[in-house]
C-alpha positions in Angstrom: -15.8 -49.2 -255.3 -18.4 -46.5 -255.8 -18.2 -44.0 -258.7 -18.6 -40.3 -258.0 -22.2 -40.3 -259.0 -22.9 -43.3 -256.8 -21.2 -41.5 -253.9 -23.4 -38.4 -254.4 -26.6 -40.5 -254.6 -25.5 -42.4 -251.4 -24.7 -39.3 -249.5 -28.2 -37.9 -250.1 -29.7 -40.8 -248.2 -27.4 -41.2 -245.2 -29.1 -38.6 -243.1 -32.9 -38.8 -242.8 -33.1 -35.0 -243.2 -31.9 -32.9 -246.1 -31.0 -30.1 -243.8 -30.0 -30.6 -240.1 -27.9 -27.7 -238.8 -25.3 -28.8 -236.3 -21.6 -28.8 -235.8 -21.5 -31.8 -233.5 -21.5 -34.5 -236.2 -18.7 -32.8 -238.1 -16.5 -32.4 -235.0 -16.8 -36.1 -234.2 -15.8 -37.1 -237.7 -13.0 -34.6 -237.9 -11.6 -35.7 -234.5 -11.6 -39.3 -235.7 -9.6 -38.2 -238.8 -7.3 -36.2 -236.5 -7.9 -33.1 -238.5 -6.4 -29.8 -237.3 -7.2 -26.2 -238.0 -5.4 -24.8 -241.0 -2.2 -22.9 -240.5 -2.8 -20.6 -243.4 -5.3 -17.6 -243.7 -9.0 -18.4 -243.9 -11.7 -16.0 -244.9 -15.3 -17.1 -244.0 -18.1 -15.4 -245.9 -21.7 -15.5 -244.9 -24.8 -13.5 -246.0 -28.2 -13.8 -247.5 -27.0 -12.4 -250.8 -23.7 -11.4 -252.2 -21.5 -14.0 -250.5 -20.7 -15.8 -253.8 -19.6 -12.5 -255.4 -17.4 -11.5 -252.4 -15.8 -15.0 -252.4 -15.1 -14.8 -256.1 -13.6 -11.3 -255.8 -11.3 -12.4 -252.9 -10.2 -15.5 -254.9 -9.6 -13.5 -258.1 -7.5 -10.8 -256.3 -5.5 -13.3 -254.3 -4.8 -15.3 -257.4 -3.7 -12.2 -259.3 -1.3 -11.6 -256.4 0.3 -15.0 -257.1 -1.3 -17.0 -254.3 -2.8 -20.5 -254.5 -6.3 -20.3 -253.2 -8.9 -22.9 -252.3 -12.6 -21.7 -252.5 -15.5 -23.7 -251.2 -19.0 -22.6 -252.4 -22.4 -24.1 -252.9 -24.5 -25.1 -254.6 -23.2 -25.9 -258.1 -24.7 -25.1 -261.5 -23.6 -28.0 -263.7 -20.9 -30.0 -262.1 -20.5 -31.0 -258.4 -16.8 -30.2 -258.5 -17.6 -26.5 -259.0 -18.1 -26.4 -255.2 -14.4 -26.9 -254.5 -12.2 -24.7 -256.6 -8.5 -25.4 -256.0 -6.4 -22.5 -257.3 -7.2 -22.4 -261.0 -8.7 -25.8 -261.3 -11.1 -28.3 -259.7 -10.6 -31.6 -257.8 -10.2 -34.7 -259.8 -12.9 -37.4 -259.6 -10.3 -39.8 -258.1 -9.4 -37.2 -255.5 -13.0 -36.6 -254.5 -13.7 -40.3 -254.3 -10.6 -40.8 -252.1 -11.8 -38.0 -249.8 -15.3 -39.6 -249.5 -13.8 -43.0 -248.7 -11.8 -41.5 -245.9 -14.8 -39.7 -244.5 -16.9 -42.9 -244.7 -14.2 -44.9 -242.9 -14.2 -42.3 -240.1 -17.9 -41.5 -239.6 -19.0 -44.9 -238.3 -22.6 -44.5 -237.2 -22.6 -40.7 -237.5 -25.3 -39.7 -240.0 -24.0 -36.9 -242.1 -26.0 -34.6 -244.4 -25.1 -34.1 -248.0 -23.7 -30.7 -247.3 -21.6 -32.0 -244.4 -20.0 -34.5 -246.8 -19.3 -31.6 -249.2 -17.7 -29.6 -246.4 -15.6 -32.4 -245.1 -14.4 -33.3 -248.6 -13.4 -29.7 -249.2 -11.4 -29.5 -246.0 -9.5 -32.7 -246.8 -8.8 -31.7 -250.4 -7.7 -28.2 -249.4 -5.5 -29.5 -246.7 -3.5 -31.7 -249.1 -3.3 -29.1 -251.9 -0.5 -26.9 -250.5 -2.6 -23.7 -250.7 -1.8 -20.2 -249.4 -5.3 -19.3 -248.4 -8.8 -20.7 -248.0 -12.1 -18.9 -248.8 -15.1 -20.7 -247.3 -18.6 -19.6 -248.2 -21.3 -20.4 -245.6 -24.1 -22.6 -247.0 -26.9 -21.5 -244.6 -26.9 -19.2 -241.7 -23.5 -19.3 -240.0 -23.6 -20.4 -236.3 -24.5 -24.0 -237.0 -23.3 -24.2 -240.7 -20.7 -26.9 -241.4 -18.2 -24.3 -242.6 -18.2 -22.8 -239.1 -16.0 -25.7 -237.8 -13.1 -23.8 -239.3 -11.7 -20.8 -237.3 -11.3 -17.9 -239.7 -8.7 -15.1 -239.8 -11.5 -12.7 -240.9 -15.2 -13.2 -240.9 -17.5 -11.5 -243.4 -21.3 -11.1 -243.3 -22.3 -9.5 -246.6 -26.0 -8.9 -246.1 -29.0 -9.9 -244.0 -32.4 -10.7 -245.6 -35.4 -12.9 -245.1 -34.5 -16.4 -246.4 -34.5 -19.9 -244.9 -36.8 -18.7 -242.1 -37.8 -22.2 -241.2 -34.2 -22.9 -240.1 -32.8 -19.4 -239.2 -35.8 -17.6 -237.6 -38.7 -15.5 -238.9 -37.1 -12.1 -238.4 -34.2 -10.1 -239.7 -32.8 -9.9 -236.1 -33.0 -13.7 -235.7 -31.3 -14.4 -239.0 -28.6 -11.8 -238.2 -27.9 -13.5 -235.0 -27.4 -16.9 -236.8 -25.1 -15.3 -239.4 -23.1 -13.5 -236.6 -22.2 -17.0 -235.3 -19.1 -17.0 -237.5 -17.6 -14.1 -235.4 -14.6 -14.9 -233.2 -12.8 -13.1 -230.4 -10.0 -11.0 -231.7 -11.0 -11.7 -235.3 -12.2 -8.8 -237.4 -15.9 -8.9 -238.3 -16.4 -7.3 -241.8 -20.0 -6.2 -242.3 -21.3 -5.3 -245.8 -24.4 -3.4 -246.6 -25.0 0.2 -245.9 -28.0 -0.4 -243.6 -26.5 -1.0 -240.1 -27.4 -4.2 -238.2 -27.5 -3.6 -234.5 -27.6 -7.4 -233.9 -24.5 -8.0 -235.9 -22.7 -5.2 -234.1 -24.0 -6.4 -230.7 -22.8 -10.0 -231.2 -19.4 -8.7 -232.5 -18.9 -6.6 -229.4 -20.1 -9.4 -227.1 -17.6 -11.9 -228.5 -14.8 -9.4 -228.8 -14.6 -9.2 -232.6 -13.3 -5.8 -233.9 -16.0 -4.2 -236.1 -15.4 -3.2 -239.7 -18.6 -1.7 -241.3 -19.3 -0.4 -244.8 -19.5 3.4 -244.9 -18.0 3.6 -241.4 -14.6 1.8 -241.1 -14.3 1.3 -244.8 -16.0 2.7 -247.9 -16.0 3.0 -251.7 -16.3 6.2 -253.7 -17.3 6.2 -257.4 -14.9 8.3 -259.5 -15.8 8.6 -263.2 -15.7 5.2 -264.8 -13.7 3.8 -261.8 -13.8 3.9 -258.1 -11.7 4.3 -254.9 -11.5 2.0 -251.9 -10.7 3.5 -248.5 -10.1 1.1 -245.7 -8.3 0.8 -242.4 -5.0 0.0 -244.1 -5.4 0.5 -247.8 -6.3 3.6 -249.8 -6.7 2.6 -253.5 -7.7 5.2 -256.1 -8.5 4.7 -259.8 -9.7 1.1 -259.5 -11.4 -0.5 -262.5 -15.1 -1.5 -262.1 -15.5 -5.1 -261.1 -16.1 -7.4 -264.1 -19.3 -8.7 -262.4 -22.4 -6.8 -263.6 -24.6 -4.5 -261.5 -24.0 -1.6 -259.2 -24.1 -3.8 -256.1 -20.8 -5.2 -257.1 -19.0 -2.1 -256.0 -20.1 -2.7 -252.5 -19.2 -6.4 -252.8 -15.8 -5.5 -254.1 -15.2 -3.1 -251.2 -16.3 -5.7 -248.8 -13.8 -8.2 -250.3 -11.0 -5.6 -250.0 -11.9 -4.8 -246.5 -11.5 -8.5 -245.7 -8.2 -8.9 -247.6 -6.5 -6.0 -245.9 -7.1 -7.6 -242.6 -4.6 -10.4 -243.5 -1.3 -8.5 -243.7 0.7 -11.7 -244.2 -0.9 -11.9 -247.7 0.8 -9.1 -249.6 -1.4 -7.7 -252.3 -0.4 -4.9 -254.6 -2.7 -2.3 -256.1 -1.9 -3.8 -259.5 -3.1 -7.2 -258.3 -6.3 -5.7 -256.9 -7.0 -4.1 -260.3 -6.2 -7.2 -262.2 -8.4 -9.3 -259.9 -11.3 -6.9 -260.3 -11.0 -7.1 -264.1 -10.6 -10.9 -264.3 -13.2 -12.0 -261.8 -15.8 -14.4 -263.2 -18.9 -15.8 -261.5 -21.5 -17.5 -263.7 -25.2 -16.8 -263.1 -24.9 -13.4 -261.4 -26.5 -11.2 -264.0 -24.6 -13.1 -266.6 -25.4 -11.8 -270.1 -25.2 -14.1 -273.1 -25.8 -12.5 -276.5 -26.0 -15.1 -279.4 -26.1 -13.7 -282.9 -29.6 -13.2 -284.4 -31.2 -14.3 -281.3 -32.6 -12.7 -278.1 -30.1 -11.9 -275.3 -30.2 -14.3 -272.3 -29.6 -13.0 -268.8 -28.9 -15.6 -266.1 -29.2 -14.8 -262.4 -29.7 -17.2 -259.5 -31.8 -14.5 -257.6 -34.0 -16.6 -255.3 -35.3 -14.3 -252.6 -36.9 -10.9 -252.4 -33.7 -8.9 -251.8 -31.9 -10.6 -254.7 -35.0 -9.9 -256.8 -34.7 -6.2 -256.0 -31.1 -6.2 -257.2 -32.2 -8.0 -260.4 -35.0 -5.5 -261.0 -32.5 -2.6 -260.6 -30.1 -4.2 -263.1 -32.8 -4.8 -265.6 -34.0 -1.2 -265.3 -30.5 0.2 -265.6 -29.8 -1.6 -268.9 -30.4 0.3 -272.1 -33.0 -1.9 -273.8 -36.0 -1.3 -276.1 -37.4 -4.8 -276.6 -39.6 -7.1 -274.5 -38.4 -8.9 -271.4 -39.5 -12.5 -270.9 -38.9 -14.5 -267.8 -38.0 -18.2 -267.4 -38.5 -18.7 -263.7 -38.1 -21.7 -261.4 -38.3 -21.2 -257.6 -38.0 -23.8 -254.8 -41.1 -24.5 -252.7 -39.6 -23.0 -249.6 -39.0 -19.6 -251.2 -41.3 -16.6 -251.3 -42.3 -16.8 -254.9 -45.2 -14.3 -254.5 -42.9 -11.6 -253.1 -40.3 -12.2 -255.9 -43.0 -11.9 -258.6 -44.4 -8.7 -257.0 -40.9 -7.1 -257.1 -40.3 -8.1 -260.7 -43.9 -7.4 -262.0 -42.9 -4.2 -263.8 -39.8 -5.7 -265.3 -41.3 -8.6 -267.2 -43.7 -8.8 -270.2 -44.4 -12.5 -270.0 -43.5 -15.4 -267.7 -42.7 -19.1 -268.2 -42.8 -20.9 -264.8 -40.8 -24.1 -264.8 -41.1 -27.2 -262.7 -38.1 -28.0 -260.4 -37.7 -31.6 -259.2 -36.4 -32.8 -255.9 -37.4 -32.7 -252.3 -37.6 -28.9 -252.3 -38.9 -28.6 -255.8 -42.1 -27.0 -257.0 -44.4 -27.8 -260.0 -44.5 -25.2 -262.7 -48.3 -24.8 -262.6 -48.1 -24.2 -258.8 -45.5 -21.5 -259.3 -47.5 -20.0 -262.2 -50.6 -19.7 -259.9 -48.5 -17.8 -257.3 -47.1 -15.5 -260.0 -50.5 -14.8 -261.6 -51.7 -13.4 -258.3 -49.0 -10.7 -258.5 -48.8 -9.7 -262.2 -51.1 -8.7 -265.0 -49.0 -10.0 -268.0 -49.3 -13.6 -269.5 -48.0 -16.4 -267.2 -47.4 -19.9 -268.6 -46.4 -23.1 -266.9 -43.8 -25.6 -268.2 -42.9 -29.1 -267.1 -39.2 -28.4 -267.1 -36.6 -25.6 -267.4 -35.7 -26.8 -270.9 -39.4 -26.6 -272.0 -39.7 -23.1 -270.5 -36.5 -22.0 -272.3 -37.7 -23.4 -275.6 -41.1 -21.7 -275.3 -39.7 -18.3 -274.3 -37.1 -18.5 -277.2 -39.9 -19.3 -279.7 -41.9 -16.3 -278.5 -39.0 -13.8 -278.5 -37.2 -12.0 -281.4 -33.6 -10.8 -281.7 -34.5 -7.5 -280.0 -35.9 -9.1 -276.9 -34.2 -10.5 -273.8 -35.0 -13.6 -271.7 -34.2 -13.6 -268.0 -33.6 -16.9 -266.4 -33.7 -16.8 -262.6 -35.0 -18.2 -259.3 -32.5 -20.9 -258.4 -29.3 -22.6 -259.2 -31.6 -25.5 -260.1 -33.1 -23.3 -262.8 -30.0 -21.6 -264.2 -27.9 -24.8 -264.4 -30.4 -26.6 -266.7 -30.9 -23.4 -268.7 -27.1 -23.4 -269.4 -27.5 -27.0 -270.5 -30.3 -26.1 -272.8 -28.5 -23.1 -274.3 -25.5 -25.3 -275.1 -27.6 -28.0 -276.7 -29.5 -25.3 -278.7 -26.2 -23.9 -280.0 -26.9 -20.5 -278.4 -23.8 -20.1 -276.4 -21.4 -17.8 -278.3 -17.9 -19.0 -279.0 -16.4 -16.7 -276.4 -18.5 -18.4 -273.7 -17.6 -22.0 -274.6 -14.4 -22.3 -272.6 -16.0 -20.9 -269.5 -19.4 -22.6 -269.5 -19.1 -25.8 -271.5 -15.6 -27.2 -271.5 -14.6 -30.0 -269.0 -13.4 -28.7 -265.7 -9.7 -28.5 -265.4 -8.6 -31.0 -262.8 -5.8 -30.6 -260.3 
């Protein structure tokens, strides 16, 4: 019998390609397992950026309303089980292994990708967990993403940007068309972002999906320290600001509410909305850690130009007088030069870290790309841990260190912060305790 680690290593080798977008293989395996579409509400969330925040906001609000929610996201930071949140806990190792064994028995000669194993396991675990709602975050694109085997009750596209062009197309229009592949006839298509996407709107109309667009069918209005949501069914004044940092989170929260109000069988009170907004947690989205007598650490998985612009705005908006140092690790298939150019005025020195794996990038290679875009010192490091240690040694208590570029950067940085004793006591339960199994 394989252990969980052995299963994960095995799954990475079953398919000859790391990424092979298709729904055909999953449908074959699901048919063999006699799987049926869920009979409870499903929210599918796609987008270049913001889908993790919208998913977390939906989960937090529904949980505050008393519902048991399954949330599937990817990738993970420190523990594989982060991908499959079941109500207020995570799947047990035994439960995951049992799901993998069932998938393996059904797949026969069908070569599944690592992400397809993830998705199938989540569907099996959610099916047996007696949940009230599922929230499924698309991994890449939408039309051919594994998550799209599930028919949603509401489909959300948060944003459109240039990312994964080698798989989704080299234009905003092509990428929008792929993400619009989650739309269904008669199922509301919620579109986030204030810039209209004619492609998203065209696809929605073609398939017969009712349109719901930010600043048109729904909107948010800032009111003092709070805000107001106005949708097609709900009008909620005096809402607290989302606990997630950054002004973009008001738009993400409005998008989450626009999706939730489209599922009337899930009764959600204004009090539950407020509580969910205040309690929402999502590590590595402008997450600030402030150890005593040490520089502040800001963790953000920003890994493409649009996300870098949001990070730059957040850094500029913070009241801060010290220096800003960057620990940066970016995968080889990302536009590192564009990210560096966007953040060039925000950072006083860079430490570029190597990332291992098939899509990894050596620190020195990344440093060369960054040096071409900035005029401040740029250093290379063999690992994220080495980059964190070097940046921490150069900084003082008035400075801040921004760790960004990938989940594969922020996860190891959290490990390093824990080992260095720099996580404050308030953060220990959230970031370093064992996951609660269900």
